[in-house]
C-alpha positions in Angstrom: -34.3 -11.3 21.0 -35.8 -7.8 21.4 -34.1 -4.7 20.1 -34.3 -2.0 22.9 -32.6 0.8 21.0 -30.9 1.8 17.8 -28.0 4.2 17.3 -25.8 5.2 14.4 -22.8 7.4 13.6 -20.4 8.2 10.8 -17.0 6.5 10.9 -14.1 6.6 8.4 -13.4 3.8 5.9 -9.9 2.8 4.6 -10.0 5.8 2.2 -10.7 8.1 5.1 -14.2 8.7 3.7 -17.3 8.7 5.9 -19.5 5.6 6.1 -22.1 4.4 8.6 -21.8 2.3 11.8 -25.0 1.1 13.4 -25.3 0.0 17.0 -28.2 -1.8 18.7 -29.0 -2.6 22.3 -30.8 -5.9 22.9 -31.6 -8.2 25.8 -28.5 -10.2 24.6 -26.1 -7.2 24.8 -24.8 -4.4 22.6 -23.8 -5.0 19.0 -22.6 -2.9 16.1 -21.7 -3.3 12.4 -20.4 -1.0 9.7 -20.8 -0.8 5.9 -18.1 -0.2 3.3 -18.1 2.3 0.4 -17.6 1.6 -3.3 -15.9 4.0 -5.7 -16.4 2.0 -8.9 -20.2 2.0 -8.6 -22.6 0.5 -11.1 -25.7 2.4 -12.0 -28.0 -0.5 -10.9 -26.7 -0.4 -7.3 -29.2 0.7 -4.7 -28.3 4.1 -3.3 -26.1 3.8 -0.1 -28.2 6.4 1.7 -31.9 7.5 1.2 -30.9 11.2 1.0 -27.6 11.4 2.8 -25.6 9.7 5.5 -26.7 12.3 8.1 -30.4 11.8 7.2 -30.1 8.0 7.5 -28.5 8.4 10.9 -31.4 10.5 12.1 -33.9 8.0 10.6 -32.3 5.0 12.3 -32.4 6.7 15.7 -36.1 7.2 15.4 -36.8 3.5 14.8 -36.0 2.4 18.4 -39.6 2.4 19.7 -40.8 0.5 16.7 -38.3 -2.3 17.0 -39.1 -2.9 20.7 -42.3 -4.6 19.7 -40.6 -7.1 17.4 -39.2 -10.5 18.4 -36.3 -11.4 16.3 -35.1 -15.0 16.5 -33.9 -16.2 13.1 -32.5 -15.1 9.8 -36.0 -14.8 8.2 -37.0 -12.4 10.9 -35.0 -9.7 9.1 -38.3 -9.3 7.2 -39.6 -7.6 10.4 -36.7 -5.2 10.4 -37.3 -4.3 6.7 -41.0 -3.9 7.3 -40.3 -1.3 10.0 -37.7 0.7 8.1 -39.8 0.4 4.9 -37.3 1.9 2.5 -36.6 4.9 4.7 -32.9 4.2 4.7 -30.3 3.4 2.0 -28.5 0.2 1.3 -25.4 0.9 3.4 -27.5 1.7 6.4 -29.8 -1.4 6.0 -26.8 -3.7 5.6 -25.1 -2.4 8.7 -28.3 -2.6 10.7 -29.1 -6.2 9.6 -25.5 -7.2 10.2 -25.7 -6.0 13.8 -29.0 -7.8 14.2 -27.5 -11.1 13.0 -24.7 -10.7 15.5 -27.3 -10.3 18.3 -29.3 -13.3 17.2 -26.1 -15.4 17.1 -25.1 -14.2 20.6 -28.4 -15.1 22.1 -28.5 -18.5 20.4 -24.8 -19.1 21.4 -23.9 -19.7 17.7 -21.7 -18.2 15.1 -23.2 -15.7 12.7 -22.8 -18.1 9.7 -24.8 -20.7 11.6 -27.8 -18.4 11.7 -27.7 -18.4 7.9 -26.9 -22.1 7.4 -25.9 -24.4 10.3 -24.9 -27.1 7.8 -22.3 -25.0 5.9 -19.1 -26.9 5.4 -17.5 -25.7 2.1 -14.7 -23.1 2.2 -14.4 -20.3 -0.4 -11.2 -19.9 -2.5 -9.5 -16.6 -1.9 -9.3 -14.0 -4.7 -6.6 -11.4 -4.0 -6.0 -8.1 -5.8 -2.2 -7.8 -6.3 -1.8 -5.0 -8.8 -4.4 -2.2 -9.5 -5.5 0.3 -12.0 -8.7 2.1 -13.1 -10.6 4.2 -10.6 -8.9 2.6 -7.6 -5.4 3.8 -8.5 -3.5 7.0 -9.2 -1.5 7.4 -12.4 2.1 8.5 -13.1 3.5 11.3 -15.1 1.9 14.0 -17.2 -0.1 11.3 -19.1 -1.4 9.9 -15.8 -0.2 6.4 -16.8 -1.8 3.4 -15.1 -3.5 0.2 -16.2 -7.0 0.7 -17.6 -8.2 -2.5 -15.9 -9.1 -2.0 -12.3 -7.8 -5.2 -10.7 -5.2 -7.9 -11.5 -6.0 -10.9 -9.3 -4.4 -14.1 -8.0 -6.5 -17.1 -7.0 -4.5 -19.8 -5.1 -5.7 -23.4 -5.8 -5.8 -24.5 -2.1 -8.5 -25.7 0.2 -6.7 -24.0 3.1 -7.6 -20.3 3.7 -4.5 -19.8 5.7 -2.2 -21.3 3.0 -4.0 -19.3 0.3 -3.6 -16.1 2.3 0.1 -16.7 2.8 0.6 -17.7 -0.9 -1.0 -14.4 -2.0 1.1 -12.4 0.4 4.3 -14.0 -0.9 3.1 -13.4 -4.5 2.5 -9.8 -3.7 6.0 -9.4 -2.3 7.4 -11.1 -5.4 5.4 -8.6 -7.6 7.0 -5.7 -5.7 10.5 -7.0 -6.7 9.4 -7.5 -10.3 7.7 -4.1 -10.6 10.9 -2.4 -9.3 12.7 -4.0 -12.2 10.3 -3.5 -15.1 8.6 -0.2 -14.2 11.0 2.8 -13.9 8.2 4.9 -12.4 7.2 2.4 -9.8 7.5 4.0 -6.3 6.1 1.2 -4.1 2.8 2.9 -3.4 -0.5 1.1 -3.0 -4.0 1.9 -4.2 -7.5 2.0 -2.6 -7.5 -1.8 -2.2 -3.9 -2.0 -1.0 -2.8 -3.4 -4.4 0.4 -2.1 -6.1 0.1 0.9 -8.3 2.1 0.9 -11.5 2.5 2.9 -14.8 2.5 -0.3 -16.8 -0.3 -1.0 -19.3 -2.7 -4.0 -19.0 -0.7 -6.4 -21.1 2.6 -5.6 -19.3 0.9 -6.3 -16.0 -0.4 -9.6 -17.2 3.1 -10.5 -18.4 4.3 -9.9 -14.9 1.7 -12.1 -13.4 2.1 -14.9 -16.0 5.9 -14.9 -15.4 5.2 -15.1 -11.6 2.7 -17.9 -12.0 4.6 -19.9 -14.6 8.0 -19.6 -13.0 8.4 -18.4 -9.5 5.4 -20.2 -8.0 5.4 -23.2 -10.3 8.8 -24.0 -8.9 7.4 -24.0 -5.4 4.6 -26.4 -6.5 2.0 -23.7 -5.5 -0.6 -23.3 -8.2 -2.2 -19.9 -8.9 -4.9 -18.8 -11.3 -4.8 -15.4 -12.9 -7.9 -13.1 -12.8 -8.8 -9.6 -14.0 -11.6 -7.2 -13.1 -11.8 -4.8 -16.0 -14.6 -2.7 -14.5 -15.1 -1.7 -18.1 -18.3 0.4 -17.5 -15.9 2.9 -16.0 -14.2 3.6 -19.4 -16.9 2.9 -21.8 -19.1 5.5 -23.4 -21.3 5.7 -26.5 -20.7 2.0 -27.4 -16.9 2.4 -27.3 -14.2 1.5 -24.8 -11.9 4.5 -24.3 -8.4 3.2 -23.2 -5.9 5.6 -21.8 -2.8 3.4 -21.7 -2.1 3.2 -24.6 -4.6 5.8 -25.9 -7.1 4.1 -28.2 -10.8 3.3 -28.6 -12.3 -0.1 -29.1 -15.8 -1.0 -30.4 -17.7 -3.8 -28.6 -16.6 -6.3 -31.3 -12.9 -5.1 -30.9 -13.3 -5.4 -27.1 -14.5 -8.9 -27.4 -11.6 -9.9 -29.7 -9.1 -8.2 -27.4 -10.4 -10.0 -24.3 -10.4 -13.4 -26.2 -6.8 -12.9 -27.0 -5.8 -11.9 -23.5 -7.5 -15.1 -22.1 -5.7 -17.3 -24.6 -2.3 -15.6 -24.3 -2.2 -15.2 -20.5 -4.3 -18.3 -19.5 -6.8 -16.0 -17.6 -9.2 -18.0 -15.5 -11.3 -15.2 -14.0 -12.7 -12.3 -16.0 -15.0 -9.8 -14.2 -17.0 -7.1 -16.0 -15.2 -7.3 -19.4 -18.0 -5.3 -21.0 -20.3 -2.4 -20.2 -23.1 -3.1 -17.7 -25.7 -3.0 -20.4 -24.0 -5.4 -22.8 -25.4 -8.8 -21.9 -24.8 -10.0 -25.5 -21.0 -9.6 -25.4 -20.9 -11.3 -22.1 -22.8 -14.2 -23.6 -20.5 -14.4 -26.6 -17.4 -14.6 -24.4 -18.9 -17.2 -22.1 -19.8 -19.4 -25.1 -16.2 -19.1 -26.4 -14.6 -19.8 -23.0 -17.1 -21.9 -20.9 -14.2 -23.2 -18.7 -13.2 -19.7 -17.6 -15.2 -17.7 -15.0 -17.1 -14.9 -16.7 -18.2 -12.8 -13.8 -20.9 -10.0 -13.6 -20.6 -7.2 -11.0 -21.9 -3.9 -12.4 -23.9 -6.1 -14.8 -25.8 -7.8 -12.0 -25.4 -5.5 -9.0 -26.5 -8.1 -6.5 -30.0 -7.7 -7.9 -32.5 -10.5 -8.7 -34.0 -8.9 -11.8 -30.5 -8.2 -13.2 -29.5 -11.8 -12.5 -32.6 -13.1 -14.1 -31.8 -11.2 -17.3 -28.2 -12.5 -17.2 -29.5 -16.1 -16.9 -31.9 -15.6 -19.7 -29.1 -14.3 -22.0 -26.7 -17.0 -20.8 -24.3 -14.1 -20.1 -22.3 -15.2 -17.0 -21.2 -18.3 -15.0 -20.0 -16.2 -12.0 -21.6 -13.4 -10.0 -20.2 -10.9 -7.5 -22.2 -10.5 -4.3 -21.6 -7.2 -2.6 -24.3 -7.1 0.2 -24.2 -3.3 0.4 -25.1 -3.0 -3.3 -28.6 -4.1 -2.4 -28.7 -3.6 1.4 -31.2 -6.3 2.3 -29.6 -9.6 3.3 -33.0 -11.3 2.4 -32.4 -10.1 -1.1 -28.8 -11.3 -1.0 -30.2 -14.7 -0.1 -32.6 -14.6 -3.1 -29.8 -13.7 -5.5 -27.5 -16.5 -4.1 -30.2 -19.1 -4.3 -31.1 -18.1 -7.9 -27.5 -18.2 -9.0 -26.9 -21.6 -7.4 -30.1 -23.0 -9.0 -28.6 -22.0 -12.4 -25.1 -23.3 -11.8 -23.5 -19.8 -11.4 -20.5 -19.5 -9.1 -20.8 -17.2 -6.1 -18.1 -14.6 -5.3 -18.6 -12.6 -2.1 -16.7 -9.3 -2.4 -15.4 -6.4 -0.4 -15.5 -2.8 -1.6 -12.6 -0.4 -2.3 -13.5 1.7 0.8 -13.5 -0.9 3.6 -13.8 -1.0 7.4 -12.6 -3.6 9.9 -16.0 -5.2 9.9 -15.5 -8.9 9.3 -19.1 -10.2 8.9 -18.5 -10.6 5.2 -16.6 -13.8 6.0 -19.6 -15.2 7.9 -21.9 -14.3 5.1 -19.7 -15.9 2.5 -19.4 -19.1 4.5 -23.0 -19.1 5.5 -24.2 -18.7 1.9 -21.5 -21.2 0.8 -19.7 -18.9 -1.7 -17.3 -20.5 -4.1 -14.9 -17.5 -3.9 -14.1 -14.8 -1.4 -12.6 -11.6 -2.9 -11.3 -9.2 -0.3 -7.8 -8.2 -1.2 -4.5 -9.5 0.2 -3.3 -7.3 3.1 -4.1 -4.2 5.0 -5.9 -4.3 8.4 -9.4 -3.8 6.9 -9.0 -6.7 4.4 -7.0 -9.0 6.7 -9.8 -8.8 9.3 -12.1 -10.6 6.9 -9.5 -13.2 5.9 -8.6 -13.8 9.5 -12.3 -14.4 10.3 -12.6 -16.9 7.5 -9.5 -18.7 8.8 -11.1 -18.8 12.3 -14.2 -20.3 10.8 -12.2 -23.0 9.0 -10.3 -23.8 12.1 -13.5 -24.2 14.1 -15.0 -26.8 11.8 
């Protein structure tokens, strides 16, 4: 497959913010892909653009002649793409470009994108859905701007069927709507950046809602759900303290550890993402040692970065890792991170971002790399596009 030309433009994501779409012309046809935007961004993520979105668009258009000399036939040939661009574009632009290239290779080979990564893939990921939100992804209520400090409250159905899991999460989200109307007098039925419900409740009250839902409503239907939280705690930590707004109080690292331990025990939390600051490998390790059967997940801690993951492995800090391809840009680097994690028994969670597009290649990447979990919300057209693609893949097997 030969790339004849490259084009790029700005499009709007689900937050109506600009992101990049890259289009290529090849002997196999025309292909395009877009990148999402993150709002809760860790400091170890690669910059989305080298200087700016506009500068990356200009740079991409200049690469057409260089690519015309490269023959691209397999996943590993993305190295040729990266040699040409040679760090002249940011992570968002590189991810969108390489995604478009994978689509072109798949078309020419008459295969699915996931088959270009791993033709023997057969394991489906479990869905992780954000049902109630807080933190940077949500707006608060009243003069005190009340909202949960934790960024995401998650539900994880115990089902091998992606379609059933999707339907279970949608039902659970509808049930949460009914409950929130009863227990939160400020609740107005609005959704946040990831299409999760916004509430004025504090973290514990939200967890009470989810535990009641899981233990009663869904247990009666013989549909098992795990509870998860993404604290995104780097967003409210500063000078070795965690500054909570709802209720207003500060916690030291030791107090944060004790608090999270109690939440896990009291609410039977299975999945805990970024419970500590992105520098605090030691606290992650203490929590994992205390709860080895829970999933202690790094996102800002590891930033889809091999060196950060190596450090987490050395410190025995995590047993789960978030993979956001646009955190690093290079799909070759994504492969290295995934392989290192699997070698060390760390579960893989492929994840969307808060500012999403209708691009669905994340599902192919998750399946191709045999992710254990797929975290991409519950509803909304940008997120459902990815879930629908994963359902398609499962049906095709």
